[in-house]
Structures are given as C-alpha cells and as structure tokens.
Backbone as a ProteinNet text record, in pm:
[ID]
protein_1_A
[PRIMARY]
MEFTEGDIFYTIIENKYHLHKVLKVDHDFNTYHVLGYAPAEKLPDPEKVTELSVFIYHFPIDKNGFENPVLFTKSIVSDEELTGYHEYLRQTQSIDSIIQEATRYFHEGYSLTDQKKHEEAIEKYSRAIDLFPTLYEAIDNRAFCKMDLGRWHDAIEDFKMSLTIHPYSALAEFSIGECYLKLGEVHTAKEYVQRALAIDPDHELSKEFLQRLEESSKTLR
[TERTIARY]
-2398.3	-2334.4	-2193.3	-2074.3	-1954.1	-1958.9	-1886.2	-1841.6	-1716.9	-1666.6	-1528.7	-1513.2	-1386.4	-1379.4	-1424.1	-1486.9	-1536.3	-1696.2	-1745	-1879.4	-1972	-2104.2	-2185.5	-2317	-2369.4	-2490.3	-2586.7	-2705.9	-2791.1	-2880.3	-2951	-3057.8	-3182.6	-3296.5	-3420.5	-3475.4	-3488.4	-3523.2	-3648.1	-3746.2	-3876.4	-3876.3	-3910.1	-3926.6	-3826.4	-3710.7	-3604.3	-3486.2	-3417.9	-3276.3	-3149.6	-3091.1	-2957.4	-2849.2	-2792.5	-2656.6	-2553.6	-2437.2	-2300.7	-2205.3	-2099	-1965.8	-1869.9	-1830.7	-1728.2	-1577.3	-1520	-1397.1	-1293.5	-1294.1	-1169.3	-1253.9	-1194.1	-1261.6	-1103.3	-1142.1	-1040.1	-1079.6	-1035	-1058	-1024.7	-926.1	-883.5	-979.8	-1067.8	-1157	-1285.6	-1327.1	-1431.2	-1527.5	-1456	-1516.7	-1525.9	-1617.1	-1643.1	-1621.5	-1510.5	-1508.2	-1586.7	-1688.6	-1779	-1824.8	-1856.5	-1910.4	-2054.7	-2110.5	-2264	-2313.1	-2399.5	-2482.3	-2611.3	-2660.1	-2788.2	-2921.7	-3002.7	-3110.6	-3179.6	-3225.8	-3285.1	-3418.1	-3533.2	-3637.5	-3671.5	-3550.6	-3590.1	-3419.3	-3386.4	-3254.7	-3225.7	-3112.7	-3055.5	-2977.8	-2948.7	-2878.3	-2772	-2708.1	-2590.6	-2469.4	-2469.8	-2381.9	-2357.9	-2468.9	-2460.7	-2474.7	-2470.5	-2437	-2370	-2245	-2154.7	-2164.6	-2269.1	-2302.3	-2430.3	-2464.5	-2537.3	-2463.7	-2538.5	-2476.5	-2430.4	-2329.3	-2280.2	-2329.6	-2361.2	-2413.6	-2332.2	-2214.5	-2108.2	-2006.8	-1868.5	-1773.9	-1703.8	-1711	-1656	-1716.9	-1735.9	-1772.5	-1745.3	-1674.5	-1665.4	-1786.1	-1792.6	-1924.3	-1865.7	-1937.6	-1923.5	-2004.3	-1917.5	-1950.9	-2132.9	-2171.5	-2278.5	-2382.7	-2329.1	-2414.8	-2506.2	-2560.9	-2632.2	-2743	-2854.6	-2998.5	-3015.6	-3016.6	-3031.7	-2993.3	-2838.2	-2792.7	-2764.3	-2792	-2809.4	-2715.7	-2624.3	-2529.3	-2583.7	-2569.4	-2618.3	-2530	-2417.4	-2322.7	-2176.6	-2043.1	-1920.6	-1845.1	-1757	-1691.9	-1557.9	-1459.5	-1359	-1342.6	-1260.3	-1261.7	-1192.5	-1217.6	-1134.4	-1038.5	-928.1	-838.3	-926.6	-1006.8	-1095.6	-1206.9	-1272.3	-1342.6	-1298.7	-1167.3	-1088.9	-1040.8	-1083.9	-1040.4	-1102.3	-1213.5	-1283.3	-1193.9	-1132	-1094	-952.5	-876.6	-741.5	-754.4	-860.6	-863.8	-905.6	-980.8	-1000.6	-858	-747.3	-657.6	-565.1	-566.8	-490.2	-532.1	-640.1	-716.5	-727.1	-705.7	-774.1	-661.4	-569.1	-494.5	-336.2	-276.5	-123.5	-70.4	63.8	127.2	194.1	167.9	178.8	85.1	-22.2	-151.1	-147.9	-96.3	-90.6	43.6	136.7	252.7	231.4	140.4	104.2	36.4	-47.3	-135.3	-90.1	35.3	114.5	204.3	281.6	354.4	301.4	140.1	75	89.6	34.6	23.1	197.3	291.3	399.6	433.1	395.3	441.4	343.5	224.6	175.1	213.1	255.7	321.6	429.3	522.3	644.2	611.4	505.1	448.1	412.7	367.4	304.9	421.6	522.4	642.6	732.5	725.6	775.4	711.4	569.8	526.9	496.8	612.3	576.4	447.8	354.4	243.7	287.2	355.4	414.4	293.9	198.2	94.2	25	-8	-84.1	10.7	115.8	214.1	247.7	232.5	262.1	149.3	-18.6	-115.4	-102.1	-26.7	-9.1	72.2	192.8	312.7	243.3	161.4	105.1	20	-56.8	-138.8	-61	62.5	131.5	211	255.7	293.6	208.3	79.5	-46.2	-69	-37.2	-40.6	64.7	190.5	291.4	409	426.2	486.1	638.2	664.8	809	866.1	791.7	834.2	911.8	1029.9	1105.7	1141.4	1110.7	1151	1018.8	907.6	797.2	825.7	879.3	888	978.9	1079.5	1209.6	1149.7	1051.3	1026.9	907.5	838	732	814.8	927.4	1031.5	1089.8	1125.2	1185.6	1065.3	954.3	827.2	798.5	818.8	804.1	912.2	1039	1164.4	1121.5	1079.8	1070.6	944.3	866.5	753	813.1	942.7	970.8	958.7	871	821	987.5	1042	1163.5	1170.9	1089.2	1058.4	1000.9	876.3	809.3	910.9	984.9	1060.9	1188.2	1219.5	1329.4	1249.7	1139.8	1052.3	1045	1010	1023.7	1154.8	1232.5	1371.2	1432.2	1380.3	1419.7	1331.1	1178.1	1103.8	1185.4	1227.7	1291.9	1410.1	1500.9	1597.3	1575.6	1436.9	1443.6	1411.9	1374.4	1343.1	1482.4	1560.7	1668.9	1770.2	1839.4	1909.6	2061.6	2102.7	2245.5	2218.6	2132.1	2081.4	2173.7	2293.3	2342	2283.2	2191.1	2066	2011.5	1939.3	1860.4	1927.3	2039.6	2116.6	2171.6	2209.6	2262.2	2113.1	2030.2	1891.9	1856.4	1873.9	1831.6	1927.6	2055.6	2158.7	2119.5	2076.4	2037.7	1922.9	1830.8	1690.2	1731.1	1843.3	1896.6	1957	2034.4	2088.3	1987.3	1898.6	1775.1	1717	1727.3	1681.7	1791.2	1908.3	1977.6	2029.2	2047.1	2142.6	2235.6	2347.9	2463	2516.9	2553	2600.6	2555.8	2429.5	2345.6	2343.5	2341	2381.3	2480	2589.7	2687.5	2741.5	2646	2666.2	2604.2	2484.3	2386.5	2489.3	2567.4	2652.6	2748.8	2794.7	2916.1	2884.9	2759.9	2690.6	2667.5	2639.7	2616.7	2774	2842.2	2990	3052.9	3000.8	3041.1	2981.2	2875.8	2791	2839.9	2904.1	2939.4	3037.9	3163.7	3268	3317	3225.3	3258.5	3124	3037	2927	2960	2954.6	2975.9	2934.5	2779.7	2706.9	2749.5	2768.8	2836.4	2978.6	3044.5	3179.6	3179.1	3072.6	3089.2	3024.4	2915.7	2867.8	2965.8	3035.2	3148.9	3228.5	3276.3	3372.4	3326.2	3190.9	3141.8	3160.9	3100.2	3095.9	3244.6	3340.7	3469.1	3504.5	3489.2	3515.4	3420.4	3315.2	3228.8	3280.5	3350.6	3392.6	3518.4	3600.6	3750.2	3701.1	3598.5	3551.1	3510.9	3436.9	3391.1	3507.7	3629.2	3733.7	3797.4
-104	-226.2	-163.8	-204.7	-196.9	-263.1	-211.2	-278	-269.7	-352.8	-391.2	-359.6	-325.8	-316	-422.1	-383	-475.8	-522.7	-503.6	-516.3	-416	-488.1	-400.2	-419.3	-287.1	-294.5	-195.1	-189.6	-124.1	-25.9	74.9	144.6	150.7	176.9	176.6	349.3	396.2	526.2	556.1	569.4	598.3	490.1	360.2	248.3	197.6	262.1	229	158.8	69.7	48.5	115.4	164.9	232.6	148	93.4	0.7	69.3	56.3	87	11.5	11.5	-79.7	0.7	-36.8	-7.4	-20.9	114.9	91.8	97.5	172	182.9	214.7	193.1	231	308.2	438.6	541.2	522.4	446	425.7	545.9	617	741	837	845.2	962.2	904.2	781.1	695.7	724	694	727.4	623.3	563.7	485.8	572.5	511.4	571.6	472.8	524.5	421.7	471	345.4	377.6	341.2	431.4	417.9	401.5	293.7	253.4	340.1	303.1	382.9	319.5	391	333.7	244.2	90.9	18.4	-20.4	-67.9	-110.7	-244.5	-330.9	-424.6	-478.8	-575.3	-609.2	-711.6	-682.7	-745	-883.2	-984.5	-1092.9	-1081.6	-1122.1	-1056.5	-1075.9	-1182.7	-1244	-1123	-1033.5	-956.3	-804.9	-781.5	-653.1	-549	-587.8	-515.6	-465.5	-541.5	-510.4	-390.4	-351.6	-225.4	-90	-25	119	186.4	259.7	335.3	490.3	511.1	672	758.5	717	804.8	693.4	734.4	659.2	649.4	775.5	767.7	886.7	880.2	970.2	944.5	1003.4	1019.4	1013.7	925.5	963.2	908.3	950.5	904.9	769.6	688.5	567.6	535.6	651	654.2	732.2	740.3	839.5	791.1	657.8	608.9	531.8	554.8	508.6	362.6	293.7	139.4	67.1	54.4	-2.2	-128.4	-243	-394	-429.7	-527	-582.1	-686.1	-668.1	-733.7	-856.8	-816.7	-933.6	-887.5	-951.7	-942.4	-943.8	-870.3	-876.3	-828.2	-834.6	-791.6	-644.4	-557.4	-422.7	-441.3	-424.5	-431.2	-269.1	-285.5	-162.6	-55.1	-105.5	7.9	72.2	-9.3	63.5	172.5	168.8	269	398.3	414.7	527.6	642.2	659.9	768.1	807.4	686.2	736.1	759.3	733.3	763.9	925.5	953.9	1097.2	1182.9	1108.7	1196.8	1224.1	1102.9	1125.5	1233.1	1251	1332.6	1493.1	1490.7	1638.3	1690.7	1575.8	1646.4	1586.9	1479.8	1425	1439.8	1420.9	1443.5	1360.8	1394.7	1336.9	1176.4	1162.1	1050.3	933.3	1009.3	897	846.9	935.1	905.8	789.3	809.3	729	601.5	560.9	480.3	372.3	433.4	342.3	307.3	427.4	362.7	247.8	251.9	161.9	24.6	6.8	-97.1	-165.2	-96.7	-134.6	-188.3	-123.6	-144.9	-316.3	-316.3	-444.8	-560	-551.1	-614	-649.9	-569.1	-572.6	-681.4	-647.5	-719.7	-879.5	-896.5	-1034.3	-1106.6	-1041.4	-1099	-1119.5	-1042.7	-1080.8	-1172.8	-1200	-1336.7	-1444.4	-1423.4	-1535.9	-1561	-1476	-1482.6	-1420.1	-1337.8	-1304.4	-1157.8	-1143.5	-1018.6	-897.8	-970.2	-877.9	-804.6	-914.7	-850.1	-731.1	-785.1	-692.7	-558.2	-560.8	-419.5	-345.5	-421.9	-340.5	-254.4	-336.2	-310	-177.6	-202.9	-69.6	32.3	27.1	132.5	215.2	138.7	206.5	283.8	219	299.5	433.2	408.1	538.4	632.7	574.3	696.5	769.2	722.7	779.3	868.6	831.2	858.9	856.5	944.7	963.8	944.4	988.2	977.5	855	757.8	638.1	548.1	581.1	550.3	393.5	313.6	179.1	110.7	158.7	86.2	116.2	209.8	214.6	110.1	119.6	10.9	-108.9	-162	-317.8	-324.3	-220.6	-238.3	-263.1	-183.8	-216.5	-344.2	-384	-552.1	-648.6	-596.9	-706.5	-715.9	-601.6	-580.9	-678.5	-643.7	-731.4	-881.7	-896.1	-1066.2	-1122.3	-998.4	-1039.5	-996.6	-972.4	-922	-800.1	-731.2	-591.3	-459.4	-494.1	-415.9	-279.7	-214.5	-82	-33	-109.6	-58.9	-29.8	-126.6	-157.2	-44.4	5.5	121.8	253.2	290.3	390.9	399.7	304.3	324.2	359.9	270	330.4	434.3	500	642	771.3	671.9	775.3	770.4	640.5	649.3	720.4	733	837.8	978.5	1028.6	1166.3	1202.5	1070.9	1112.5	1075.4	966	939.7	918.5	1029.4	998.4	939.3	917.1	843.2	715.2	656.3	487.1	414.5	329	252.1	143.7	101	-4.7	9.8	125.3	160.8	175.3	247.6	271.4	124.6	55	-104.1	-151.2	-135.3	-219.1	-173.9	-64	5.5	-56.8	-70.8	-160.9	-286.7	-365.8	-488.7	-499.6	-402.1	-419.2	-377.4	-296.3	-260.5	-373.8	-451.3	-568.3	-684.5	-678	-798.6	-739.7	-601.9	-573.4	-564.4	-619.3	-628.9	-488.3	-375.5	-252.4	-274.5	-320	-331.8	-220.3	-146.2	-8.2	71.7	81	174	101.4	-23	-91.7	-88.8	-81.5	-37.8	78.3	197.9	356.5	336.1	261.6	294.2	202.2	95	16.2	109.3	158.2	259.2	391.1	451.5	543.8	466	339	296.4	273.7	259	248.9	406.1	465.8	629.5	661.7	604.4	638	561.5	417.3	338.9	261.9	290.5	238.9	86	57.5	-94.5	-167.8	-105.2	-196.2	-332	-431.8	-570.5	-592.3	-588.5	-616.2	-578.1	-432.8	-360	-401.1	-423	-485.5	-615.2	-684.3	-842.8	-829.5	-743.6	-694.5	-658.5	-572	-512.3	-607.8	-690.9	-782.8	-886.7	-958	-1055.6	-996.1	-857.4	-790.4	-790.6	-773.2	-769.9	-883.9	-1011.5	-1141.7	-1181.9	-1159.6	-1173.3	-1126.4	-954	-922	-989.2	-1025.8	-1105.7	-1216.8	-1303.4	-1441.7	-1394.5	-1290.1	-1266.3	-1220.7	-1192.9	-1121	-1232.2
2300.2	2243	2178.1	2201.1	2157.7	2011.2	1926.2	1779.2	1751.9	1667.1	1642.4	1493.2	1440.2	1292.2	1186.6	1106.8	1035.2	1044.7	1167.6	1190.5	1124	1085.6	987.4	1089.7	1113.9	1210.4	1131.7	1214.7	1164.2	1272.4	1215.5	1296.3	1204.8	1278.5	1218.3	1231.1	1127.3	1107.4	1000.6	1037.5	954.6	858.9	938.3	881.1	793.5	769.8	667	739.7	697.4	760.8	710.1	800.1	788.2	823.4	730.1	759.2	746.1	870.7	851.3	881.8	838.1	837.9	922.6	1033.3	1135.2	1048	1012.1	931.9	1036.1	1157	1246.6	1379.9	1467	1619.3	1668.1	1734.4	1774.6	1928.8	2006.2	2130.5	2236.3	2189.3	2266.8	2262.8	2156.1	2132.2	2136.1	2186.3	2165.1	2053.7	1939	1806.3	1694	1647.5	1546.2	1395.3	1315.1	1173.3	1081.1	1010.4	968.1	793.7	729.9	572.3	595.3	537.7	545.1	376.5	414.1	249.9	284.5	153.3	112.2	207.9	254.9	339.5	242.2	332.5	251	295.9	222.6	273.9	357	334.4	408.8	421.1	528.4	531	432.1	380.2	270.7	313.4	230.1	277.5	309.8	426	466.1	407.1	338.5	240	102.4	106.2	-10.3	33.4	156.9	199.5	153.8	121.2	60.6	-83.3	-148.6	-262.5	-275.6	-152	-138.5	-190.1	-249.9	-280.1	-150.1	-157.9	-48.8	-68.4	47.8	68.6	105.6	193.8	219.6	256.1	229.1	224.9	355	444.8	550.7	637.4	770	876.7	996.8	1074.7	1217.7	1316.7	1422.1	1489.1	1619.3	1745.5	1881.9	1858.6	1975.1	1993.3	2026.1	2099.9	2122.3	2050.9	1919.3	1837.8	1773.6	1781.1	1697.7	1794.5	1769.2	1850.5	1828.4	1908	1903.1	1820.1	1786.8	1675.2	1699.2	1606.2	1623.4	1534.5	1554.8	1505.7	1408.7	1263.5	1162.6	1107.3	1074.3	1071	1084	1035.6	1050	927.4	901.2	765.2	767.3	675.6	677.6	608.4	651.9	574.8	479	362.9	244	228.7	148.5	137.3	57.7	-55.8	-116.7	-11.3	45	150.3	240.4	262.6	373.7	255.3	121	79.2	143.9	165.9	254.5	370.4	450.9	566.8	558.5	434.1	419.7	370.4	307.8	278.4	391.1	495.9	611.8	691.3	685.8	750.1	691.4	554.3	478	531.2	538.2	538.7	690.9	808.7	928.6	1041.1	1027.1	1134.9	1115.3	1209.7	1194.8	1136.4	1097.1	1011	1058.8	1193.8	1271.8	1239	1230.3	1211	1059.5	969.9	826.7	841.1	885.8	902.2	941.7	1068.4	1105.6	1027.6	960.7	819.7	747.2	671.3	561.6	609.2	742.3	786	786.9	821.3	829.5	672.2	581.8	457.6	399.1	431.2	430.5	464.3	585	656.5	607	546.5	491.5	351.1	286.8	164.4	155.5	270.6	316.2	337.1	394.8	413.7	300.5	214.7	92.2	15.7	4.9	-89.8	-33.7	119.8	181.1	119.8	81	41	-94.2	-160.6	-322.5	-388.2	-306.5	-374.3	-423.8	-548	-571.4	-610.1	-710.6	-726.6	-614.1	-518.5	-420.6	-313	-304.3	-226.2	-316.5	-440.3	-516.3	-484.8	-439.6	-407.5	-282.9	-185.5	-83	-54.3	-95.8	-129.1	-187.2	-296.7	-360.8	-252.6	-181.7	-86.6	-2.4	67.5	153.6	77.3	-31	-103.7	-125.6	-169	-174.8	-27.5	57.1	185.8	209.5	192.1	244.6	130.8	57.3	-81	-84	43.9	69.2	139.6	140.7	193.4	97.3	51.2	-39.3	-19.7	122.8	135.4	74.5	76.9	-1	-172.4	-207.5	-340	-390.1	-320.4	-384.3	-360.6	-235.1	-221.1	-351.8	-384	-501.7	-610.5	-625.8	-750.6	-741.8	-646.8	-638.6	-662.7	-632.1	-672.2	-840.3	-874	-1033.6	-1105.4	-1052.3	-1089.8	-1094.7	-1003.7	-959.5	-1077.5	-1122.4	-1226.1	-1359	-1374.4	-1494.7	-1583.8	-1494.1	-1536.2	-1512.1	-1604.5	-1583.8	-1591.6	-1698	-1720.9	-1619.1	-1560.5	-1436.8	-1298.7	-1304.1	-1177.5	-1190.9	-1285.4	-1314.7	-1304.5	-1317.6	-1281.9	-1140.4	-1069.8	-934.3	-856	-921.4	-840.4	-843.4	-1000.9	-1037	-919.7	-899.5	-842.8	-668.5	-618	-499.4	-486.2	-575.1	-571.4	-575.9	-640.6	-601.1	-462.6	-393.2	-233.6	-166.9	-197.4	-134.6	-230.6	-282.7	-382.3	-379.6	-260.8	-228.4	-199	-283.8	-265.8	-349.1	-339.7	-412.9	-473.7	-355.1	-403.8	-506.7	-512.5	-625.6	-747.8	-749	-896.2	-924.5	-819.8	-878.3	-953.9	-868.1	-923.7	-1054.2	-1081.2	-1202.6	-1323.9	-1285.3	-1358.5	-1399.6	-1296.8	-1310.7	-1417.2	-1387.7	-1496.1	-1641.5	-1653.9	-1780.9	-1852.8	-1747.4	-1807	-1858.8	-1782.8	-1815.2	-1959.8	-1979	-2095.2	-2228.7	-2198.8	-2294.4	-2321.1	-2245.3	-2240.6	-2172.4	-2208.2	-2093.8	-2100.6	-2182.2	-2156.1	-2050.1	-2068.8	-1982.9	-1823.2	-1837.2	-1717.3	-1633.6	-1719.5	-1662.7	-1600.8	-1670.2	-1628	-1481.4	-1456.9	-1341.9	-1233.4	-1265.8	-1151.5	-1107.3	-1194.5	-1169.2	-1113.1	-1127.4	-1005.3	-873.1	-872.2	-738.2	-653.3	-735.2	-674.4	-655.9	-703.6	-681.5	-550.6	-520.3	-391.1	-267.9	-325.5	-221	-279.3	-269.1	-315.4	-271.7	-161.6	-84.9	-144.8	-237.8	-261.5	-330.5	-250.2	-325.2	-441.9	-455	-565.9	-673.4	-663.7	-780.3	-838.3	-722	-760.2	-828.9	-810.7	-853.8	-1013.1	-1012.3	-1126.5	-1232.7	-1218.7	-1317.3	-1334.2	-1251.3	-1245.9	-1351	-1317.5	-1431.9	-1585.2	-1601	-1736.7	-1774.8	-1728	-1773.9	-1790.4	-1728.7	-1759.5	-1874.5	-1911.1	-2030.2	-2132.7	-2130.4	-2267.2	-2281.4	-2215.7	-2227.3	-2300.8	-2254.3	-2327.7	-2472.8	-2499.5	-2642.1	-2724.4	-2684.8	-2753.8	-2822.4
[MASK]
+++++++++++++++++++++++++++++++++++++++++++++++++++++++++++++++++++++++++++++++++++++++++++++++++++++++++++++++++++++++++++++++++++++++++++++++++++++++++++++++++++++++++++++++++++++++++++++++++++++++++++++++++++++++++++++

C-alpha cells in the first residue's frame, strides 16, 4: 500500500497497535519519513489519534519496511510534528534539502503576510530562519510583520540581525529608522536613514523621509 503525507497507519505486533504518521515521502529513495506513536492496546478514536504519546519524532524507513500496514486515518502534518524531520535534515542531508524546506516556509509566510495574518506569518518565517539562519529575506519579512503589529523593538532586533548577514541593505537601515521614529526617537531615526542613504544615495524612501523631517522642523521653528 502506498501512503502520502499526513496518512496515519498501523501495524499489529504482539497484539498491540503500532501507529505511525507519514511526515514526508522521498520518492527518489523510496522512503517514508514517519513519526511513531507509543504502542496502544486498542485503536484510538481517529479524531484523537494525535493526542497519543509520541514514541519517536522521526525515523526514515523503506516504503516496504512495514509488515501489513493498514491506513487508519488522514490528517494534516503540523509544523510541530516536523521538528524531528528538520533535525534529521540538519544532521544528515545536503544544504539543498535544507534550503528547499526553508524556502517552503518562506513562501507560506509570504502568503500569510498577504492575508494580513501577521502572527501566523511570523511563525512560518521563524521556522525558515531556524532551518537556514542566513536567509535574511525571511528575517526582513518577519521584521515587517512585527512592524505591522506595532512591535517596534522586536522589529529593530530582526533588522539588526539581518544586517549582520546582509550588511549593505539600505532597506533594513531605513526600516530601523522608521521603527525609531515610531518610538519617538527622532534623532536616532535620522541616523539610520542617513546610513541607508550612505549605502544607496538614490534610496527614494530615505530621501523622502529626511525631507519630511526637515519640513517638520521648519514648521516647529
């Protein structure tokens, strides 16, 4: 029997039910990546199967490695259930496999951002960053979500993290300035916007920002 991602199936060994959930299917190597639940005396309610204790969070096995497996129910694979699989990628797989998984989370985060679901998007970007810490685009996008939520200090920290990876980003410098302006720290905001212009003298947002500051200061005189 062929299973797909999210399928929960069982085998019977010594009168106990051994349930497993398919996390990923590697067709190239004819392998399932599965999560294993603790053996049970009887089959649980299908709607409560994920409440079972987890025996092992991930192990790879040949598709034919289970004896007489029976499909029990279908479900969605949650991000939390992929923790063991992600650790497996870090420890054993090529950087391309890790980047592919991180990119998937990045695009999911981008889609959630478009839907204005900023907290959910932050979770997806964070998982992308955890897998591939130098993915500064995910760090920037997470920071923008935090800005949309008014979490100015948190956004600043993310942009500063991004700058350690991609130090010549006028956008990140400018965005830090925006955050400081929202916090009422005008002088510091101006410093960061000037840094952005030092990187990119044609950065229109920075030029407009400084122009507005100058006009505001003239009005107050």
